[in-house]
C-alpha positions as CSV (number, residue, x, y, z in Angstrom):
1,M,28.6,12.2,-22.0
2,Y,32.0,13.5,-23.2
3,D,33.3,16.7,-21.5
4,N,36.2,18.9,-22.7
5,K,38.7,17.0,-20.6
6,T,37.7,13.6,-22.0
7,I,37.9,15.0,-25.6
8,I,41.4,16.4,-25.0
9,K,42.6,13.2,-23.4
10,L,41.4,11.2,-26.5
11,H,43.4,13.7,-28.7
12,F,46.5,13.2,-26.6
13,D,46.1,9.4,-27.0
14,G,46.2,9.8,-30.8
15,V,42.5,9.5,-31.6
16,S,41.5,11.4,-34.7
17,I,39.0,14.2,-34.7
18,R,36.6,12.2,-36.8
19,Q,36.7,9.3,-34.4
20,I,36.3,11.5,-31.3
21,A,33.3,13.1,-33.0
22,E,31.7,9.7,-33.6
23,R,32.3,8.6,-30.0
24,S,31.1,11.8,-28.4
25,K,28.2,12.4,-30.8
26,K,29.4,15.9,-31.3
27,S,30.2,17.7,-34.6
28,R,33.8,17.7,-35.9
29,N,33.8,21.5,-35.8
30,T,33.1,21.5,-32.1
31,I,35.9,18.9,-31.5
32,S,38.3,20.9,-33.6
33,R,37.5,24.1,-31.8
34,I,38.2,22.5,-28.3
35,I,41.5,20.9,-29.5
36,T,42.6,24.2,-31.1
37,A,42.0,26.0,-27.9
38,A,44.0,23.4,-26.0
39,K,46.9,23.8,-28.4
40,S,46.7,27.6,-28.1
41,V,47.4,27.5,-24.4
42,N,50.1,24.8,-24.7
43,L,48.1,22.4,-22.5
44,T,50.0,19.3,-21.4
45,P,48.6,16.0,-20.1
46,E,49.9,16.7,-16.6
47,Q,48.2,20.1,-16.5
48,L,45.0,18.5,-17.9
49,D,44.9,16.0,-15.0
50,S,45.3,18.7,-12.4
51,L,42.5,20.9,-13.7
52,S,38.8,20.5,-12.9
53,D,36.2,20.8,-15.7
54,D,35.3,24.3,-14.8
55,E,38.9,25.4,-14.5
56,L,39.6,23.8,-17.9
57,T,36.7,25.7,-19.5
58,L,38.0,29.0,-18.2
59,L,41.5,28.2,-19.5
60,L,40.3,27.2,-22.9
61,F,37.6,29.9,-23.5
62,P,38.4,32.9,-21.2
63,N,36.5,35.3,-23.4
64,K,33.4,33.2,-23.7
65,E,30.5,33.7,-21.2
66,L,31.2,31.3,-18.3
67,M,28.9,28.3,-18.2
68,P,27.2,27.5,-14.9
69,V,29.4,25.7,-12.4
70,Y,28.0,22.3,-11.6
71,A,28.0,21.0,-8.0
72,Q,30.5,18.2,-7.7
73,P,29.1,15.0,-6.1
74,D,31.0,13.4,-3.2
75,Y,31.6,10.0,-4.6
76,A,33.6,8.8,-1.6
77,Y,30.5,9.5,0.5
78,C,28.3,7.8,-2.0
79,H,30.5,4.7,-2.0
80,K,30.4,4.5,1.8
81,E,26.6,5.0,1.9
82,L,26.0,2.1,-0.5
83,T,27.1,-0.3,2.2
84,K,23.9,0.5,4.1
85,P,20.7,-1.5,3.5
86,G,18.1,0.0,1.3
87,V,20.6,2.6,-0.2
88,T,21.0,2.6,-4.0
89,L,22.8,4.8,-6.4
90,S,19.5,6.2,-7.6
91,T,18.6,7.2,-4.0
92,L,21.9,9.0,-3.7
93,Y,21.4,10.8,-7.0
94,Q,18.0,12.0,-5.8
95,E,19.6,13.3,-2.6
96,Y,22.3,15.1,-4.7
97,V,19.6,16.7,-6.9
98,F,17.6,17.9,-3.9
99,Q,20.7,19.4,-2.3
100,C,21.6,21.3,-5.5
101,Q,18.0,22.5,-6.0
102,S,18.0,23.8,-2.4
103,A,21.3,25.7,-3.0
104,H,20.1,26.9,-6.4
105,V,23.2,25.2,-8.0
106,P,23.1,23.4,-11.4
107,F,23.5,19.6,-11.1
108,Y,24.6,16.7,-13.4
109,K,22.2,14.6,-15.3
110,R,21.5,11.1,-14.0
111,S,23.5,9.3,-16.7
112,Y,26.6,11.5,-16.1
113,F,26.3,11.0,-12.3
114,F,26.3,7.2,-12.7
115,E,29.1,7.4,-15.3
116,K,31.3,9.4,-13.0
117,Y,30.7,7.1,-10.1
118,A,31.8,4.1,-12.2
119,D,35.0,6.1,-13.1
120,Y,35.6,6.8,-9.4
121,V,35.3,3.1,-8.5
122,K,37.6,2.1,-11.4
123,K,40.2,4.8,-10.7
124,N,40.4,4.0,-7.0
125,R,40.4,0.2,-7.6
126,L,37.6,-0.4,-5.2
127,T,36.2,-3.9,-4.7
128,M,32.6,-4.3,-5.8
129,H,31.6,-6.6,-2.9
130,I,30.6,-3.4,-1.2
131,S,27.5,-3.4,-3.5
132,H,26.1,-6.3,-1.6
133,K,24.0,-5.1,1.3
134,P,23.2,-7.3,4.4
135,G,20.0,-9.3,4.1
136,D,19.5,-8.0,0.6
137,K,19.7,-11.1,-1.6
138,V,20.4,-14.8,-1.8
139,M,21.9,-16.5,-4.9
140,V,20.9,-20.1,-5.6
141,D,22.0,-22.8,-8.2
142,W,22.7,-26.5,-8.7
143,N,26.3,-27.6,-8.2
144,G,27.7,-29.1,-11.4
145,K,29.3,-31.9,-9.4
146,T,27.2,-34.8,-8.0
147,M,27.4,-37.5,-5.3
148,N,26.0,-41.0,-5.0
149,I,24.0,-43.2,-2.6
150,I,24.1,-47.0,-2.7
151,N,21.2,-49.4,-2.6
152,R,22.1,-51.6,0.4
153,Y,20.6,-54.7,-1.2
154,T,21.3,-54.4,-4.9
155,G,24.4,-52.2,-4.9
156,E,22.8,-49.9,-7.4
157,L,24.1,-46.3,-7.4
158,S,21.7,-43.3,-7.4
159,T,22.9,-39.8,-8.4
160,V,22.5,-37.0,-5.8
161,Y,22.4,-33.4,-7.0
162,L,23.6,-30.6,-4.8
163,F,21.6,-27.4,-4.3
164,V,23.8,-24.5,-3.2
165,A,22.7,-21.1,-1.8
166,T,24.9,-18.1,-0.8
167,L,24.2,-14.8,0.9
168,P,26.7,-12.6,-0.9
169,F,27.2,-10.1,1.9
170,S,28.4,-12.6,4.5
171,M,29.1,-15.5,2.1
172,Y,27.0,-17.7,4.4
173,C,26.1,-20.9,2.6
174,Y,23.5,-23.7,2.5
175,V,23.8,-27.0,0.8
176,Q,21.3,-29.9,0.3
177,G,21.4,-33.1,-1.6
178,C,18.4,-34.2,-3.8
179,L,17.6,-37.2,-6.0
180,S,16.4,-35.0,-8.8
181,M,16.3,-31.4,-10.0
182,K,12.5,-31.3,-10.4
183,T,10.3,-28.5,-9.2
184,E,9.4,-30.4,-6.0
185,D,13.0,-30.8,-4.9
186,W,13.9,-27.3,-6.1
187,I,11.2,-25.7,-3.9
188,D,11.8,-28.0,-1.0
189,C,15.5,-26.9,-1.0
190,H,14.4,-23.2,-0.8
191,I,12.1,-24.0,2.1
192,N,14.8,-25.7,4.0
193,M,17.3,-22.9,3.1
194,F,15.1,-20.3,4.7
195,E,14.7,-22.4,7.8
196,Y,18.5,-22.8,7.9
197,F,19.1,-19.1,7.6
198,D,16.3,-18.4,10.1
199,G,15.2,-15.5,7.9
200,V,14.4,-14.4,4.3
201,P,16.4,-11.9,2.3
202,R,14.7,-9.3,0.0
203,L,15.8,-10.7,-3.4
204,L,16.2,-14.3,-4.8
205,I,18.6,-14.7,-7.7
206,P,18.3,-18.0,-9.4
207,D,19.6,-19.2,-12.8
208,N,17.2,-19.7,-15.7
209,L,16.5,-23.4,-15.1
210,K,13.1,-24.5,-16.2
211,T,12.0,-25.7,-12.7
212,G,12.0,-22.0,-11.7
213,V,11.8,-19.8,-14.8
214,V,9.5,-20.7,-17.7
215,S,10.9,-18.0,-20.0
216,H,13.3,-15.0,-19.7
217,K,13.4,-13.0,-22.9
218,K,15.7,-10.0,-23.3
219,Y,13.1,-7.2,-23.4
220,E,10.3,-8.9,-21.4
221,D,9.7,-9.6,-17.8
222,P,10.7,-13.2,-16.8
223,V,7.8,-15.7,-16.5
224,L,8.2,-17.9,-13.4
225,N,7.0,-21.4,-12.7
226,K,3.6,-21.1,-10.9
227,S,4.7,-23.0,-7.8
228,Y,8.0,-21.1,-7.6
229,Q,6.1,-17.8,-7.8
230,E,3.7,-18.9,-5.1
231,M,6.6,-19.9,-2.8
232,A,8.2,-16.5,-3.4
233,E,5.0,-14.6,-2.6
234,Y,4.4,-16.7,0.5
235,Y,7.9,-15.7,1.9
236,G,7.7,-12.1,0.7
237,I,10.8,-12.4,-1.5
238,T,11.2,-11.1,-5.0
239,V,12.6,-13.4,-7.7
240,I,15.0,-11.7,-10.2
241,P,16.6,-14.4,-12.4
242,A,20.1,-13.8,-13.6
243,R,20.5,-12.7,-17.2
244,V,20.8,-15.6,-19.7
245,R,24.4,-16.7,-20.0
246,M,25.5,-14.1,-17.5
247,P,27.1,-16.0,-14.5
248,K,28.5,-12.8,-13.2
249,D,25.0,-11.8,-12.1
250,K,25.3,-14.5,-9.4
251,A,29.0,-14.5,-9.0
252,A,28.8,-15.2,-5.2
253,V,27.1,-18.5,-5.7
254,E,29.3,-19.4,-8.7
255,G,32.4,-18.8,-6.5
256,S,30.9,-20.8,-3.6
257,V,30.3,-23.8,-5.8
258,G,34.0,-24.4,-6.1
259,N,34.6,-23.9,-2.4
260,I,31.7,-26.2,-1.5
261,T,33.0,-28.8,-3.8
262,N,36.3,-28.9,-1.9
263,A,34.7,-28.6,1.5
264,V,31.9,-31.2,1.1
265,I,32.4,-33.5,-1.8
266,G,36.2,-33.6,-1.3
267,H,35.9,-34.5,2.4
268,L,33.1,-37.1,1.8
269,R,34.5,-38.7,-1.4
270,N,35.6,-41.9,0.3
271,R,32.5,-42.5,2.4
272,K,29.6,-44.7,1.4
273,F,26.0,-43.6,2.0
274,F,23.0,-45.8,1.8
275,S,20.2,-43.2,2.1
276,L,19.6,-39.6,1.2
277,E,19.0,-38.7,4.8
278,E,22.3,-40.1,5.9
279,L,24.1,-38.2,3.1
280,N,22.4,-34.9,4.0
281,K,23.4,-35.3,7.7
282,A,27.0,-35.7,6.7
283,I,26.7,-32.7,4.3
284,H,25.3,-30.5,7.1
285,K,28.2,-31.4,9.4
286,E,30.7,-30.4,6.7
287,L,28.7,-27.3,6.0
288,E,28.9,-26.2,9.7
289,V,32.7,-26.5,9.5
290,F,32.8,-24.6,6.2
291,N,30.7,-21.7,7.6
292,T,32.6,-21.4,10.8
293,N,36.1,-21.5,9.3
294,P,37.8,-18.1,9.6
295,F,38.2,-15.9,6.5
296,Q,41.7,-15.5,5.2
297,K,41.5,-11.9,4.2
298,R,38.9,-10.5,6.6
299,D,37.9,-10.8,10.2
300,G,35.5,-13.4,11.4
301,S,33.8,-16.3,9.6
302,R,30.8,-16.7,7.4
303,L,28.7,-17.6,10.4
304,S,30.0,-14.7,12.6
305,V,29.5,-12.1,9.9
306,Y,26.0,-13.4,9.2
307,E,25.0,-13.4,12.9
308,D,26.6,-10.0,13.8
309,E,25.9,-8.0,10.7
310,E,23.3,-9.6,8.4
311,K,20.8,-11.6,10.3
312,D,19.0,-8.6,11.8
313,H,18.4,-7.3,8.3
314,M,16.6,-10.5,7.1
315,L,12.8,-10.7,6.9
316,P,11.2,-12.9,9.5
317,L,10.0,-16.4,8.6
318,P,6.2,-17.0,8.4
319,E,4.6,-19.1,11.2
320,K,4.4,-22.2,9.0
321,P,6.6,-23.3,6.1
322,F,5.4,-23.0,2.6
323,E,3.2,-26.0,1.5
324,L,4.1,-27.1,-2.0
325,S,1.3,-27.3,-4.5
326,T,0.9,-28.6,-8.0
327,W,-1.4,-27.4,-10.8
328,K,-3.7,-29.4,-13.1
329,T,-6.3,-28.6,-15.6
330,A,-9.8,-30.3,-15.3
331,T,-13.1,-30.1,-17.1
332,V,-16.3,-29.5,-15.1
333,Q,-18.7,-32.4,-15.5
334,L,-22.5,-32.4,-15.9
335,N,-22.8,-32.9,-12.1
336,Y,-20.6,-29.7,-11.7
337,H,-17.8,-31.7,-10.1
338,I,-14.3,-32.1,-11.2
339,S,-12.2,-35.3,-10.7
340,I,-8.8,-35.0,-9.0
341,D,-6.9,-38.2,-8.2
342,K,-10.2,-40.1,-8.4
343,M,-11.9,-37.8,-6.0
344,N,-14.8,-35.4,-6.9
345,Y,-15.0,-31.7,-5.9
346,S,-17.9,-29.4,-6.7
347,V,-17.8,-26.0,-8.5
348,P,-20.6,-23.5,-9.2
349,Y,-23.0,-25.0,-11.8
350,E,-22.4,-22.1,-14.2
351,Y,-19.0,-23.6,-15.1
352,V,-20.3,-26.9,-16.4
353,G,-18.3,-27.9,-19.4
354,K,-15.6,-25.2,-18.7
355,K,-11.9,-26.0,-18.3
356,V,-10.6,-24.9,-14.9
357,E,-7.2,-24.8,-13.2
358,T,-6.8,-26.6,-9.9
359,K,-4.1,-25.9,-7.3
360,I,-3.5,-29.1,-5.4
361,S,-1.7,-29.3,-2.0
362,K,-1.6,-31.9,0.7
363,Q,-4.5,-30.3,2.6
364,N,-6.6,-28.3,0.1
365,I,-8.0,-28.2,-3.5
366,V,-8.4,-24.6,-4.8
367,I,-10.2,-24.2,-8.2
368,Y,-9.6,-21.2,-10.5
369,Y,-11.3,-20.1,-13.7
370,K,-9.3,-17.6,-15.8
371,G,-7.3,-16.6,-12.7
372,T,-10.3,-16.2,-10.4
373,C,-10.8,-18.5,-7.5
374,I,-14.3,-20.1,-7.8
375,A,-14.2,-22.9,-5.2
376,S,-12.0,-24.5,-2.5
377,H,-12.3,-27.8,-0.7
378,R,-10.4,-29.9,1.9
379,R,-8.6,-32.6,0.0
380,L,-10.2,-36.0,0.3
381,Y,-8.2,-39.2,1.1
382,G,-9.1,-42.9,1.5
383,R,-11.7,-44.7,-0.4
384,K,-11.8,-43.7,-4.1
385,N,-14.7,-41.8,-5.8
386,Q,-15.7,-39.7,-2.7
387,Y,-17.6,-36.4,-3.2
388,S,-17.0,-33.0,-1.6
389,T,-20.0,-30.9,-2.5
390,N,-20.8,-27.4,-1.5
391,D,-24.6,-26.7,-1.4
392,S,-24.0,-23.2,-2.7
393,H,-22.7,-24.6,-5.9
394,M,-26.1,-26.3,-6.7
395,P,-28.8,-24.4,-8.7
396,K,-32.2,-24.1,-7.0
397,N,-34.1,-25.5,-9.9
398,H,-31.9,-27.7,-12.0
399,Q,-33.2,-30.8,-13.7
400,Y,-30.3,-33.0,-12.7
401,F,-30.8,-32.5,-9.0
402,S,-34.5,-33.4,-9.2
403,W,-33.4,-37.0,-9.8
404,N,-33.6,-39.5,-7.0
405,A,-33.3,-43.3,-6.8
406,D,-37.0,-44.0,-7.5
407,R,-36.9,-41.9,-10.7
408,F,-33.8,-43.7,-12.0
409,I,-35.4,-47.1,-11.2
410,N,-38.7,-46.1,-12.9
411,W,-36.7,-45.0,-16.0
412,G,-34.9,-48.3,-16.1
413,E,-38.2,-50.2,-15.7
414,S,-39.6,-48.3,-18.7
415,I,-36.8,-49.8,-20.8
416,G,-37.1,-53.3,-19.4
417,P,-36.8,-55.5,-16.3
418,N,-33.1,-56.3,-16.8
419,T,-32.2,-52.5,-17.1
420,K,-34.2,-51.9,-13.9
421,T,-32.2,-54.6,-12.1
422,V,-28.9,-53.2,-13.3
423,I,-29.9,-49.7,-12.0
424,E,-31.0,-51.0,-8.7
425,K,-27.7,-52.9,-8.3
426,H,-25.8,-49.8,-9.3
427,I,-27.5,-47.6,-6.7
428,H,-26.9,-50.1,-3.9
429,R,-23.2,-50.2,-4.6
430,Y,-22.7,-46.7,-3.0
431,R,-23.0,-45.7,0.6
432,V,-24.4,-42.3,-0.4
433,E,-27.2,-42.5,-2.9
434,E,-26.3,-39.3,-4.8
435,Q,-22.9,-40.8,-5.7
436,S,-24.7,-43.3,-8.0
437,Y,-26.6,-40.8,-10.0
438,K,-23.8,-40.1,-12.5
439,G,-23.4,-43.8,-13.3
440,C,-27.2,-44.3,-13.6
441,M,-27.5,-41.5,-16.0
442,S,-24.6,-42.8,-18.1
443,I,-26.2,-46.3,-18.3
444,L,-29.6,-45.1,-19.2
445,K,-28.3,-42.6,-21.8
446,L,-26.9,-45.6,-23.7
447,A,-30.5,-46.2,-24.9
448,D,-30.3,-42.9,-26.9
449,K,-27.2,-44.2,-28.8
450,Y,-28.0,-47.9,-29.2
451,T,-31.9,-48.0,-28.7
452,A,-33.8,-49.2,-25.7
453,Q,-34.1,-52.8,-26.9
454,R,-30.4,-53.2,-27.3
455,L,-29.7,-51.7,-23.9
456,E,-32.2,-54.2,-22.4
457,N,-30.5,-57.1,-24.1
458,A,-27.0,-55.9,-23.1
459,C,-28.2,-55.6,-19.4
460,A,-29.5,-59.2,-19.7
461,I,-26.2,-60.5,-20.9
462,A,-24.3,-58.5,-18.2
463,L,-26.5,-59.9,-15.4
464,E,-25.8,-63.5,-16.6
465,H,-22.0,-63.1,-16.2
466,I,-21.4,-60.2,-13.7
467,P,-23.0,-59.8,-10.3
468,N,-22.9,-56.0,-10.3
469,P,-22.6,-54.7,-13.9
470,T,-21.2,-51.2,-14.4
471,Y,-21.5,-48.7,-17.2
472,K,-18.2,-49.9,-18.7
473,N,-19.4,-53.5,-18.8
474,I,-22.6,-52.7,-20.6
475,R,-20.9,-50.2,-23.0
476,L,-18.4,-52.8,-24.1
477,I,-21.2,-55.4,-24.8
478,L,-22.9,-52.8,-27.0
479,E,-19.8,-51.8,-28.8
480,A,-18.9,-55.5,-29.5
481,G,-22.5,-56.1,-30.7
482,Q,-22.9,-59.1,-28.4
483,D,-26.5,-58.2,-27.7
484,E,-27.3,-58.3,-31.5
485,M,-25.8,-61.8,-31.8
486,I,-28.0,-63.1,-28.9
487,S,-31.1,-61.5,-30.5
488,K,-30.4,-63.2,-33.8
489,E,-30.0,-66.6,-32.2
490,N,-33.3,-66.1,-30.4
491,E,-35.0,-65.2,-33.7
492,D,-33.7,-68.4,-35.3
493,D,-35.0,-70.5,-32.4
494,T,-38.4,-68.8,-32.7
495,S,-38.5,-69.4,-36.5
496,I,-37.9,-73.2,-36.0
497,Q,-40.6,-73.5,-33.4
498,E,-43.2,-71.8,-35.6
499,H,-42.7,-74.0,-38.7
500,A,-41.7,-77.5,-37.3
501,I,-44.2,-80.3,-36.6
502,L,-43.8,-81.3,-33.0
503,R,-45.1,-84.4,-31.4
504,G,-46.4,-83.8,-27.8
505,A,-45.4,-85.8,-24.8
506,D,-48.7,-87.8,-25.0
507,Y,-47.5,-89.3,-28.3
508,Y,-44.6,-91.0,-26.6
509,R,-46.4,-92.0,-23.4
510,R,-46.8,-95.7,-23.1
511,K,-50.3,-96.8,-22.6
């Protein structure tokens, strides 16, 4: 918004009427009328600076009906109030509007209020660190410099990446070394950072790295990595990624990177480390020195400012640290179980054949379908192919669950004795009978694809060579056609016996 004073200043600076009109979005006649009025009263730049907007309007247009006098905001008060937690310029503008409405005085529009405050800051050359409030945000990033650890036996070097976090109000820092920049290490650094700070700020400002931010388009809300979003929700912190290619959005951590490089990497450059734990212990020692060193241009140190002025404004830590989880997609099988790391977990039978998302942590398996949680289990460990089955996931009358060992054995016997033997052996392989049903069904269903006779022949071949044949063994025999080759040989032997003239044993017996 261009007022009369700004327009006249532009004219004094040599800007043409056409250019002023384009900048101010006003007509050239309006701009010409204001400049003509200023010339008529012989207005000088010195006089212009000493006059307020209302006084200037009276001077230029004394015969015109006086426009309402706007209430002038106290920007010095606003600048001071912005140091307090929870106070924003929008809040101060709302208070300004309420005061004007109560006094029945006209007030500036929001955009003009913000513009004038920016002019105030610029005119008075105020530092902008005052915009950072205690406990309000933490800025995180990877340091561009790396360190190394040495394999004690081979001498091989492994690269160590440095995670850096800074609280911009106190400039209190945290550093941790990691062997990769993957999501697991990224989130683990955040968990340890909150433990180090012994609190959680309101906002988390990361860069747009893929381990944290999936996409961040200009006119759309950023899409976060699922695990990263879960971690933020667990700690009650809001993630606001910096704008793409805008390092000024996280200037505090960008500045700390250089200081940390000197304080940590520089001091440890001549030392050799043989494990990540050993390196991180050394880093934390240097970090303590860095955080306790006195400031050069202000009182105290990073640690003292944090403890005295910022720590009380941090959110409390939850009772337990966040547990990192990963996500996988799985398909619900006919027995309404999904397989995760060779363990089986049940879901409601209505989801058979559907693709579900699984959230996997050290302790739990949580299953989602289209964002809705449909099942959860304690994670299984130990012997492979265990089952975790919830009875409520089973239908009351479902054909599959009417099966039992006798029924599978009878089905196998109807195909042939060898198939029956294979089914019996398969059932006896498992400690829990129900675990064998899936394999039995798979074996017997091969008769639909290859015929019952071929299945019987394949089972016979498998039993000759394998003590406990599996579905895979029998399927490979059928796919290779080995059962058909044996059948053909048997047919040839039978043909010879039918047409040859054979002499019995009595013929050769000596009398």
